[in-house]
C-alpha positions, 0 to 999 in steps of 0.5 A: 500500500502507498501509505506504507511507503513512508518511513513514519507509517512503517514505524506506526505499523510496527507500533500498532502491532506491538500495542495490539499485543500489549494492551489487550493482554493487560486489558483482559486481566484488568476486566476480569479483576474488575479494575477496568478503571485502573487504565484511566487512573494510571493514565491520569497519574502519568500526566503528572509524570509528564508535567514533572519531566517538562518542569525539571527538563528531564525526559518525560518517559523517565519521570512518568515511569517513576510516578506510575511505580509510586502510584501502583504501590499506593493503589495496592495500599489503598485497595487493601485498606478499602477491600470492600470498596476497591473503587475508592482507590481508583477515584482517589488516585485518578483525581489526585493524579490529574490535580497534581499534573495541573499544579505542576503545569502551573509552575511551567512555562506556557509551551509545556501546556501545548506539549501536555496536549500532545500526550492527552490526544497522542499521535501514532505517526510521530513515534520514534525509534526509542519508543518503538524499542521500549514497546518491543521490549515490553511486549516480549516481557509481557509474553514471557511473563504470561507463559511463565506465570499464567497459572499463578496470575489466573488464580490471583485474578479469579480468587485472591483467597485461593491465591493466599491459600496456595501461598502466592505473594498476592500483594507483591503480584498485584503491585508488580501487575499494576507497575507493569500496567503503568509502565505500558500505559506511560509508553503508549500515552504519547502514541494513543493519548491519555484520554483514549488509552483505556479504550484500546486496553478494555474494549478488545478484552470486553469483545473477546469475553463475549466470544471466547469460551475459556480464559486462554481463548479470551486472551488469544481473541483479544489480541486478534481483535486488537490487531484487527481493530488497530490496523484497520483504524490506522489505515482508516485514519490515513485514508480519511485524515482523522486522528488515529487514536480516535479512529481506532477507538470508534472501530473498537466500539463498532466491533463491540456493538456488532458482536453484542448484536450478533450474540443477542440475535443468536440467543433469541434464535435458540430460544425459539 
């Protein structure tokens, strides 16, 4: 295709494939653990890291890594305190992260606000080689971690009490999962945007859960859906000159609606 004759579009294609592996795999665990808002929370917190980087003249990716690691630990601590009301922890960190970002921005010069806007909406066509390398390393780590720790994560995801009985380090595993999710989000934010990052993580998982019959199937289907949706969105955004992140999100929503409509129709036919 003509669009892939441009180097920046080839970079965008590779980034899209890597994100289609990372985001849905993490998204399945988030949805099953009833932590769908975690992606939104950490994306808001990541903005504080970005703002801090611009303020102190340091690579925003590095400061974002630091901030999300701290946030991941705080998130698990708050979740332990409010075990019955776990959504409180996400609400506190989401609002706190955004408030902190705005306060830090107020101490920066005017140009930092423009740069923050780039992180809010993202641009997949501006990805550079270092970001692509980090995405590739992250995808590799995630796949290897899933292969090696699939059963412990499965037990932790579905029943923490059973995980305790099995002698699994539940708190440590939860923190590490939150940290990995936060790092993934901080890497993908410049590409997908903070406002849309949760969509590319949660929607493929939600679609796969309507199709798959088991956990393994749901993981595989979510990655396939992620690949189809993100590659189609990338092509459509180029053809129609629309923002890539927004186009991908709308395609995922369209697929979600079609899958649920087909599922509803099949259920109705079986009842007759």
